[in-house]
PASEBA-1860 file (N, C-alpha, C; in nm, 3 decimals):
! residues 205
1> MIIIGLTG> -3.749/9.430/-0.454/-3.647/9.351/-0.451/-3.647/9.241/-0.359 ~ -3.522/9.149/-0.393/-3.491/9.035/-0.302/-3.443/9.102/-0.189 ~ -3.430/9.049/-0.065/-3.341/9.062/0.026/-3.307/8.981/0.081 ~ -3.215/8.942/0.085/-3.095/8.828/0.194/-3.084/8.850/0.311 ~ -3.151/8.734/0.392/-3.105/8.750/0.560/-2.975/8.692/0.554 ~ -2.915/8.741/0.643/-2.748/8.724/0.651/-2.787/8.724/0.821 ~ -2.679/8.573/0.879/-2.661/8.538/0.992/-2.629/8.438/1.042 ~ -2.545/8.443/1.141/-2.466/8.338/1.176/-2.458/8.388/1.358
9> GIGSGKTT> -2.402/8.289/1.416/-2.337/8.311/1.588/-2.185/8.370/1.587 ~ -2.228/8.473/1.698/-2.129/8.518/1.743/-1.961/8.471/1.733 ~ -1.895/8.559/1.615/-1.748/8.464/1.625/-1.777/8.386/1.466 ~ -1.892/8.362/1.382/-1.859/8.316/1.296/-1.827/8.423/1.197 ~ -1.779/8.506/1.177/-1.771/8.630/1.048/-1.810/8.620/0.982 ~ -1.982/8.645/1.005/-2.115/8.732/0.939/-2.041/8.886/0.919 ~ -1.987/8.958/0.998/-1.939/9.079/0.944/-1.856/9.077/0.824 ~ -1.779/8.993/0.837/-1.662/9.019/0.703/-1.767/8.986/0.628
17> VSNLFFEL> -1.816/8.852/0.613/-1.901/8.830/0.517/-1.979/8.953/0.465 ~ -2.021/9.012/0.509/-2.138/9.132/0.490/-2.017/9.239/0.451 ~ -1.956/9.267/0.449/-1.867/9.345/0.396/-1.850/9.331/0.282 ~ -1.769/9.143/0.258/-1.759/9.171/0.116/-1.869/9.174/0.036 ~ -1.993/9.145/0.020/-2.103/9.175/-0.027/-2.126/9.287/-0.054 ~ -2.029/9.408/0.026/-2.065/9.523/0.029/-1.969/9.600/-0.075 ~ -1.842/9.586/-0.068/-1.730/9.534/-0.164/-1.826/9.455/-0.272 ~ -1.852/9.423/-0.333/-1.943/9.396/-0.489/-2.076/9.474/-0.540
25> GVAVVDAD> -2.084/9.590/-0.434/-2.150/9.660/-0.450/-2.341/9.674/-0.416 ~ -2.330/9.548/-0.324/-2.487/9.516/-0.299/-2.513/9.597/-0.162 ~ -2.612/9.675/-0.148/-2.645/9.711/-0.012/-2.675/9.632/0.074 ~ -2.604/9.697/0.231/-2.586/9.596/0.346/-2.658/9.670/0.439 ~ -2.788/9.626/0.491/-2.827/9.684/0.623/-2.807/9.609/0.698 ~ -2.713/9.690/0.845/-2.648/9.614/0.966/-2.790/9.633/1.070 ~ -2.809/9.515/1.117/-2.873/9.562/1.259/-2.778/9.595/1.373 ~ -2.690/9.581/1.387/-2.619/9.574/1.534/-2.582/9.765/1.490
33> NAAREVVE> -2.575/9.761/1.354/-2.591/9.901/1.367/-2.738/9.994/1.413 ~ -2.817/9.985/1.390/-2.982/9.966/1.396/-2.963/9.984/1.565 ~ -2.964/9.882/1.633/-2.926/9.891/1.725/-2.857/9.978/1.855 ~ -2.762/10.023/1.773/-2.670/10.200/1.820/-2.770/10.267/1.819 ~ -2.780/10.279/1.692/-2.848/10.425/1.674/-2.992/10.448/1.763 ~ -3.107/10.322/1.796/-3.174/10.348/1.859/-3.137/10.384/2.002 ~ -3.032/10.327/2.041/-3.009/10.393/2.196/-2.948/10.524/2.181 ~ -2.897/10.588/2.097/-2.810/10.713/2.074/-2.836/10.803/2.233
41> TGSPALKD> -2.714/10.859/2.285/-2.751/10.941/2.387/-2.902/11.051/2.354 ~ -2.938/11.088/2.424/-3.061/11.171/2.408/-3.184/11.097/2.394 ~ -3.167/10.945/2.319/-3.260/10.872/2.248/-3.382/10.811/2.359 ~ -3.518/10.845/2.363/-3.615/10.736/2.421/-3.608/10.669/2.498 ~ -3.559/10.561/2.376/-3.496/10.422/2.410/-3.379/10.458/2.531 ~ -3.250/10.508/2.521/-3.164/10.515/2.647/-3.206/10.565/2.747 ~ -3.310/10.657/2.724/-3.388/10.716/2.883/-3.470/10.559/2.948 ~ -3.480/10.545/2.853/-3.608/10.398/2.938/-3.507/10.328/3.004
49> IQSHFGKD> -3.389/10.283/2.947/-3.317/10.194/2.970/-3.224/10.273/3.097 ~ -3.213/10.396/3.126/-3.108/10.431/3.270/-3.281/10.425/3.372 ~ -3.378/10.471/3.322/-3.506/10.472/3.438/-3.488/10.325/3.449 ~ -3.483/10.192/3.401/-3.500/10.056/3.437/-3.396/10.025/3.519 ~ -3.273/10.025/3.507/-3.180/9.985/3.536/-3.034/10.084/3.615 ~ -3.070/10.180/3.615/-3.029/10.308/3.664/-2.880/10.347/3.611 ~ -2.852/10.444/3.677/-2.731/10.511/3.601/-2.558/10.422/3.554 ~ -2.561/10.330/3.611/-2.441/10.253/3.618/-2.453/10.165/3.462
57> VINSDGSL> -2.541/10.171/3.407/-2.548/10.147/3.262/-2.534/10.261/3.192 ~ -2.446/10.393/3.224/-2.449/10.522/3.163/-2.332/10.569/3.149 ~ -2.221/10.583/3.067/-2.119/10.648/3.096/-2.127/10.745/3.156 ~ -2.004/10.831/3.179/-2.050/11.006/3.200/-2.017/11.084/3.125 ~ -2.031/11.060/2.980/-2.087/11.117/2.884/-2.205/11.118/2.835 ~ -2.316/11.041/2.887/-2.418/11.041/2.870/-2.453/10.938/2.762 ~ -2.370/10.821/2.754/-2.400/10.701/2.664/-2.356/10.574/2.700 ~ -2.435/10.485/2.612/-2.495/10.359/2.650/-2.366/10.289/2.726
65> DRQALRGK> -2.386/10.246/2.875/-2.238/10.194/2.884/-2.273/10.045/2.895 ~ -2.258/9.996/2.729/-2.279/9.824/2.668/-2.223/9.723/2.749 ~ -2.074/9.715/2.797/-2.030/9.617/2.848/-2.138/9.600/3.008 ~ -2.132/9.717/3.089/-2.243/9.681/3.237/-2.387/9.675/3.172 ~ -2.436/9.707/3.086/-2.554/9.645/3.041/-2.543/9.556/3.000 ~ -2.435/9.440/2.930/-2.476/9.311/2.866/-2.431/9.204/2.989 ~ -2.317/9.293/3.115/-2.381/9.207/3.242/-2.465/9.183/3.279 ~ -2.569/9.273/3.274/-2.728/9.261/3.358/-2.846/9.173/3.284
73> IFDEENER> -2.828/9.189/3.200/-2.903/9.108/3.077/-2.882/8.993/3.057 ~ -2.776/8.932/3.093/-2.730/8.785/3.037/-2.711/8.738/3.200 ~ -2.709/8.805/3.272/-2.691/8.690/3.456/-2.869/8.711/3.482 ~ -2.966/8.766/3.388/-3.126/8.760/3.425/-3.169/8.744/3.299 ~ -3.240/8.670/3.287/-3.316/8.675/3.139/-3.467/8.693/3.139 ~ -3.498/8.769/3.260/-3.631/8.837/3.227/-3.571/9.020/3.219 ~ -3.454/9.073/3.255/-3.413/9.161/3.236/-3.404/9.138/3.083 ~ -3.322/9.074/3.058/-3.292/9.061/2.900/-3.442/9.062/2.791
81> KWLEALLH> -3.478/8.972/2.833/-3.612/9.007/2.783/-3.679/9.168/2.794 ~ -3.701/9.173/2.871/-3.755/9.338/2.911/-3.671/9.429/2.766 ~ -3.561/9.434/2.781/-3.468/9.516/2.720/-3.532/9.486/2.523 ~ -3.463/9.333/2.522/-3.525/9.321/2.395/-3.693/9.323/2.343 ~ -3.834/9.348/2.417/-3.945/9.428/2.379/-3.954/9.580/2.398 ~ -3.829/9.621/2.444/-3.804/9.754/2.440/-3.715/9.779/2.273 ~ -3.677/9.706/2.226/-3.572/9.755/2.140/-3.642/9.677/2.018 ~ -3.667/9.550/2.003/-3.662/9.541/1.860/-3.764/9.551/1.782
89> PLIRKRLT> -3.861/9.619/1.840/-3.985/9.715/1.754/-3.896/9.813/1.719 ~ -3.864/9.875/1.782/-3.777/9.990/1.721/-3.650/9.981/1.642 ~ -3.588/9.879/1.611/-3.481/9.831/1.567/-3.524/9.791/1.448 ~ -3.676/9.706/1.430/-3.701/9.659/1.287/-3.755/9.765/1.234 ~ -3.808/9.847/1.317/-3.840/9.998/1.236/-3.796/10.046/1.154 ~ -3.610/10.087/1.183/-3.565/10.115/1.135/-3.517/10.034/1.007 ~ -3.495/9.923/1.056/-3.458/9.818/0.878/-3.530/9.822/0.786 ~ -3.655/9.865/0.797/-3.739/9.809/0.786/-3.713/9.966/0.620
97> LQLQQAQS> -3.726/10.047/0.709/-3.664/10.178/0.658/-3.592/10.198/0.565 ~ -3.450/10.148/0.646/-3.344/10.147/0.572/-3.312/10.012/0.449 ~ -3.424/9.916/0.437/-3.398/9.826/0.361/-3.523/9.879/0.209 ~ -3.625/9.951/0.258/-3.699/10.033/0.144/-3.583/10.137/0.071 ~ -3.505/10.197/0.130/-3.408/10.276/0.038/-3.313/10.231/-0.017 ~ -3.282/10.072/-0.010/-3.168/10.014/-0.066/-3.158/10.043/-0.229 ~ -3.081/10.063/-0.286/-3.048/10.072/-0.458/-2.981/9.975/-0.514 ~ -2.904/9.873/-0.452/-2.872/9.788/-0.544/-2.981/9.642/-0.616
105> DYAILSSP> -2.936/9.573/-0.657/-3.007/9.452/-0.778/-3.105/9.382/-0.638 ~ -2.991/9.340/-0.555/-3.045/9.312/-0.404/-2.963/9.371/-0.282 ~ -3.009/9.339/-0.186/-2.978/9.373/-0.033/-2.979/9.261/0.036 ~ -2.861/9.298/0.148/-2.825/9.220/0.251/-2.870/9.283/0.351 ~ -2.944/9.212/0.437/-3.027/9.242/0.604/-2.929/9.136/0.726 ~ -2.812/9.228/0.756/-2.732/9.132/0.882/-2.759/9.133/0.954 ~ -2.784/9.067/1.037/-2.861/9.064/1.159/-2.823/8.951/1.265 ~ -2.748/8.906/1.325/-2.695/8.852/1.489/-2.838/8.802/1.460
113> LLLETDQH> -2.920/8.828/1.547/-3.047/8.729/1.603/-3.172/8.744/1.506 ~ -3.165/8.692/1.373/-3.224/8.732/1.255/-3.339/8.667/1.278 ~ -3.285/8.504/1.304/-3.374/8.415/1.311/-3.452/8.360/1.470 ~ -3.351/8.444/1.544/-3.456/8.455/1.669/-3.568/8.546/1.709 ~ -3.577/8.659/1.640/-3.662/8.786/1.586/-3.738/8.731/1.467 ~ -3.871/8.854/1.466/-3.906/8.855/1.333/-3.858/8.915/1.245 ~ -3.754/8.958/1.260/-3.649/8.976/1.165/-3.660/8.935/1.012 ~ -3.693/8.800/1.027/-3.642/8.717/0.887/-3.758/8.727/0.809
121> QLTQQILV> -3.871/8.789/0.878/-3.972/8.789/0.810/-4.013/8.937/0.662 ~ -3.856/8.985/0.739/-3.816/9.121/0.591/-3.735/9.025/0.490 ~ -3.700/8.917/0.493/-3.585/8.899/0.398/-3.720/8.735/0.285 ~ -3.673/8.703/0.197/-3.676/8.623/0.085/-3.574/8.492/0.084 ~ -3.494/8.501/0.155/-3.362/8.416/0.120/-3.306/8.438/0.281 ~ -3.220/8.358/0.324/-3.153/8.278/0.457/-3.038/8.227/0.424 ~ -2.921/8.337/0.460/-2.792/8.291/0.411/-2.745/8.319/0.608 ~ -2.654/8.129/0.615/-2.629/8.112/0.739/-2.463/8.145/0.752
129> VDVPEALQ> -2.384/8.188/0.837/-2.241/8.164/0.785/-2.225/8.096/0.919 ~ -2.163/7.992/0.889/-2.178/7.886/1.011/-2.014/7.858/1.006 ~ -1.986/7.835/1.142/-1.825/7.810/1.205/-1.838/7.679/1.319 ~ -1.760/7.579/1.287/-1.752/7.473/1.492/-1.748/7.565/1.541 ~ -1.828/7.521/1.676/-1.790/7.589/1.848/-1.742/7.642/1.881 ~ -1.622/7.536/1.852/-1.453/7.547/1.928/-1.416/7.675/1.915 ~ -1.427/7.692/1.741/-1.383/7.802/1.663/-1.458/7.901/1.676 ~ -1.563/7.894/1.688/-1.682/8.016/1.761/-1.577/8.079/1.814
137> LDRASARD> -1.606/8.048/1.949/-1.546/8.057/2.101/-1.408/8.106/2.106 ~ -1.322/8.060/2.021/-1.180/8.127/2.009/-1.245/8.222/1.949 ~ -1.237/8.248/1.861/-1.253/8.381/1.712/-1.322/8.507/1.840 ~ -1.404/8.472/1.868/-1.500/8.591/1.989/-1.413/8.581/2.080 ~ -1.377/8.537/2.157/-1.318/8.543/2.268/-1.167/8.649/2.245 ~ -1.144/8.594/2.139/-1.031/8.658/2.070/-1.037/8.843/2.056 ~ -1.120/8.857/1.999/-1.210/8.946/1.932/-1.235/9.071/2.055 ~ -1.343/9.066/2.119/-1.401/9.068/2.193/-1.307/9.109/2.333
145> ENSREQIK> -1.402/9.180/2.392/-1.366/9.240/2.535/-1.424/9.139/2.645 ~ -1.423/9.051/2.563/-1.489/8.953/2.665/-1.472/8.813/2.749 ~ -1.500/8.772/2.906/-1.477/8.637/2.869/-1.527/8.506/2.814 ~ -1.448/8.403/2.804/-1.492/8.260/2.717/-1.655/8.275/2.770 ~ -1.624/8.284/2.916/-1.749/8.267/3.003/-1.848/8.350/2.969 ~ -1.865/8.446/2.928/-1.945/8.547/2.860/-1.991/8.501/2.738 ~ -1.864/8.482/2.666/-1.926/8.440/2.538/-1.969/8.325/2.517 ~ -2.024/8.216/2.605/-2.070/8.149/2.578/-2.229/8.136/2.651
153> AIMATQLD> -2.213/8.240/2.689/-2.357/8.276/2.753/-2.458/8.393/2.657 ~ -2.356/8.447/2.583/-2.427/8.515/2.447/-2.422/8.368/2.355 ~ -2.370/8.231/2.314/-2.387/8.208/2.275/-2.533/8.116/2.287 ~ -2.533/8.094/2.399/-2.627/8.026/2.469/-2.841/8.094/2.466 ~ -2.813/8.267/2.420/-2.939/8.327/2.392/-2.917/8.305/2.274 ~ -2.829/8.265/2.148/-2.827/8.243/2.031/-2.897/8.143/1.991 ~ -2.973/8.066/1.887/-2.996/7.943/1.815/-2.890/7.876/1.805 ~ -2.907/7.754/1.827/-2.781/7.608/1.837/-2.778/7.622/1.668
161> RKTRCEQA> -2.620/7.605/1.645/-2.565/7.552/1.510/-2.674/7.437/1.462 ~ -2.678/7.346/1.509/-2.757/7.259/1.413/-2.906/7.359/1.377 ~ -3.011/7.414/1.484/-3.089/7.465/1.423/-3.092/7.597/1.303 ~ -3.032/7.663/1.337/-2.996/7.758/1.281/-2.980/7.768/1.122 ~ -2.891/7.630/1.034/-2.836/7.581/0.972/-2.991/7.500/0.902 ~ -3.040/7.437/0.981/-3.158/7.404/0.954/-3.254/7.521/0.861 ~ -3.280/7.650/0.913/-3.376/7.736/0.874/-3.289/7.806/0.742 ~ -3.147/7.765/0.727/-3.101/7.833/0.593/-3.157/7.790/0.460
169> NDIILNDS> -3.142/7.879/0.345/-3.161/7.866/0.227/-2.990/7.857/0.180 ~ -2.923/7.915/0.209/-2.751/7.875/0.146/-2.662/7.867/0.278 ~ -2.584/7.806/0.276/-2.469/7.825/0.397/-2.308/7.840/0.355 ~ -2.286/7.955/0.417/-2.142/7.949/0.444/-1.989/7.909/0.569 ~ -1.923/7.754/0.488/-1.853/7.708/0.643/-1.738/7.787/0.636 ~ -1.713/7.900/0.730/-1.594/7.974/0.755/-1.555/7.932/0.817 ~ -1.475/7.822/0.806/-1.359/7.735/0.851/-1.218/7.725/0.825 ~ -1.191/7.870/0.681/-1.032/7.847/0.658/-1.044/7.995/0.653
177> DTDALTAK> -0.966/8.038/0.524/-0.876/8.175/0.511/-0.993/8.273/0.447 ~ -0.910/8.386/0.405/-0.978/8.492/0.411/-1.022/8.449/0.196 ~ -0.930/8.397/0.109/-0.963/8.372/0.029/-1.080/8.284/-0.045 ~ -1.067/8.150/0.108/-1.187/8.074/0.015/-1.257/8.131/0.052 ~ -1.300/8.228/0.158/-1.414/8.279/0.222/-1.478/8.363/0.108 ~ -1.389/8.442/0.039/-1.459/8.562/-0.085/-1.496/8.461/-0.207 ~ -1.433/8.371/-0.216/-1.477/8.307/-0.364/-1.599/8.263/-0.310 ~ -1.649/8.170/-0.167/-1.790/8.172/-0.164/-1.877/8.267/-0.176
185> VLSLHHQY> -1.858/8.397/-0.130/-1.939/8.486/-0.083/-1.922/8.528/-0.278 ~ -1.866/8.533/-0.349/-1.883/8.580/-0.479/-1.940/8.509/-0.582 ~ -1.951/8.378/-0.536/-2.046/8.268/-0.610/-2.171/8.336/-0.554 ~ -2.206/8.291/-0.389/-2.348/8.337/-0.387/-2.397/8.461/-0.463 ~ -2.316/8.585/-0.494/-2.367/8.693/-0.532/-2.379/8.673/-0.662 ~ -2.331/8.609/-0.760/-2.370/8.579/-0.883/-2.567/8.475/-0.913 ~ -2.562/8.420/-0.756/-2.675/8.317/-0.779/-2.744/8.428/-0.721 ~ -2.765/8.546/-0.662/-2.844/8.640/-0.564/-2.879/8.733/-0.707
193> LELAKANK> -2.783/8.765/-0.837/-2.782/8.856/-0.898/-2.921/8.788/-1.022 ~ -2.846/8.644/-1.042/-3.014/8.631/-1.124/-3.116/8.584/-1.024 ~ -3.163/8.567/-0.919/-3.257/8.507/-0.859/-3.341/8.680/-0.869 ~ -3.235/8.811/-0.833/-3.321/8.898/-0.834/-3.357/8.931/-1.001 ~ -3.296/8.873/-1.047/-3.306/8.892/-1.182/-3.453/8.865/-1.234 ~ -3.491/8.727/-1.174/-3.601/8.626/-1.202/-3.678/8.693/-1.142 ~ -3.696/8.756/-1.054/-3.798/8.804/-0.943/-3.835/8.933/-1.026 ~ -3.741/8.996/-1.055/-3.755/9.144/-1.156/-3.879/9.103/-1.271
201> NHDTD> -3.758/9.006/-1.354/-3.910/8.951/-1.464/-4.022/8.880/-1.430 ~ -4.046/8.814/-1.339/-4.186/8.770/-1.278/-4.273/8.915/-1.272 ~ -4.219/9.052/-1.146/-4.274/9.134/-1.195/-4.340/9.249/-1.285 ~ -4.241/9.199/-1.370/-4.296/9.289/-1.475/-4.403/9.168/-1.585 ~ -4.363/9.041/-1.571/-4.463/9.001/-1.609/-4.650/9.009/-1.644
END
């Protein structure tokens, strides 16, 4: 099966794009969902996080306080790297299993850190959702319960726009309305169906 890696910076509209592919019947495996699953209440990873960062990153119900943890890791690069070393292998293992279970002609692996981690090795094509940085900042700060300063800190941990686009096979510029975005996704969907068909024929030759 062909795996299309979908990525983009915070506020780019990556989730909207992945939802549009899902509506077209494409299996979508989401790294954000996997990241939440590996730190569910009672999980070994969550226990490791509490042991390392303390009880102030744990909610009263025993779940992870993401806002508190985010503040700690974006203030300290070493702490962010410790967390990534713990979680990234667990996330990749879960993503690999979910991709193996996908049933559509091709699948989407949606991940904000696709190119920053080794997750891109699971894919054959890279699709980047691109947006001007000023618009990215406006959208992300309006959507999330984060200050513009926190959004900028998150953006600083991700690849810059130019580097991300240089690694893409396909780019969707998401600076217009939903109708325009939907049309771009539909066009790529047909392209990926042809790619999957060609790959399947090659495998049976």
